[in-house]
N, C-alpha and C positions, 0 to 999 in steps of 0.2 A: 310607650310600650313598657311592660313590666320587665323587671330586672330577671336576668337568668338565675335559676336556683341551683344550689347544690343538692345532691342525693347523697345522704349519709346513711350507711348501713352499719348498725351497731353490733356488738358481739352477741347480743341476745337475739339477732335476727330482725329486729325492727328497722324498717327502713323509712326515712322521712326526707322531705325536700324543705330546705331552708335557705334563708338570705345569707350572704356573705357577711362577717362582722360579728354578730352576737353569739354567746355561748348557748349552745343548745343542749338540753338536758333530756335524756331518753326517758320517756314516761314508764317504760317497763322496768329497767334495771336501774336507773338514776345515774349512768354515765354521763359525764359532761364532755362536750365537744367544742373546742374554741375554733370556730371557722375563720378567725382573724389570722390563723397560721397559713393559710391559702394565699399564695402571692396575689395581691390586688391587681397588679398590672397584667399579669396572665389571664386573670379572670375577667377583667374588663375588656381585653382584646378579644377573648373568647365571646363574650356578650355581644360586642360589636359585630362581629363576623356572622353571628346568628341573626341579629337583627337585619343586617344588610342582606342576607339571603331572603329572610322573610319578607322584605319590602320589595325586592326584586320581583318575586313572585306575584305579590298583589298589584305591582305596577303594571304587569302585562294585561291583567284583566281590566284595570282602570283605563289604559290606553285604548284598548278594544271598545269599551263602553263610550268613551269620549268620541272616538272617531265615528262610531255608529249614530250617536246622537247628533254630532255635526252634520253628517250626511242626510240624516232623515229630516232635520230642521232646515238645512241651507239648500239641499237640492230636492229631495222628494222622499216622502215616507215609503214609497215603494222600495227604497234601499235598505229598509231594515233587515232584510235577510243577509245583507253584506256582514251584518254584525255577528252572525252564526258562522260565516265563512272566516271571519277574523279570529272569532274564539276557536274555530276548528284549527287554523294555522297555529295560534298560541299553544293549543293543547298538544298537536302533534309535532311541532318544530321546537318550541321553546321549552316546553315542560319537561321532555327527556333530558335535555341539557341541565335544566334546573335540578332535577333529581340526581344526576351525576354529581354536581356541585354540593348538593346537601350530603351525599354519600362520603365525598372526600373530606368534607367539614367534620363529619361525625368520626371518620377514621383517624382524624388528627386531634380528637379530644384531649385535653391535658387530664393527666389523673394525678391526684396529690394524695400522700399518705399523711395523715394527721392523727395524732395520738389523742385518745379520750384521756380522762383523768387517770385511768390505770392500764391501758393497753392499746396496741395499734390496729387501726381498721381503715378501709378505704373510703375516699370521698370521690365521687364523680360529678361533673357538671351535667345538669339535665335541663331541657327546655320545656 
């Protein structure tokens, strides 16, 4: 999985997503943003939390697909509709819980203030 990117909004209004570490120069006004000012530990912890939530979501679909395939191959192909039922259970039971978890994660997003070469602006983590 790719690394979570930072969203930088420059004083000129340009917004860009960049990786943590390198200095980013705004192509409009030339301000330079040193993203290494963002605490690496907090950034990595946030990235791990985002990836964990994404993997949990995908794992539900994968489990449904594997169970359906096993039932169809080992018992009878007539049990393929069970897969639709499993996906329905996943969709109506697990997915609302998953969405609440994502909402809580985004509510706790860290927010860092870093300074460009000449003034302060906001940097937010973005997925």
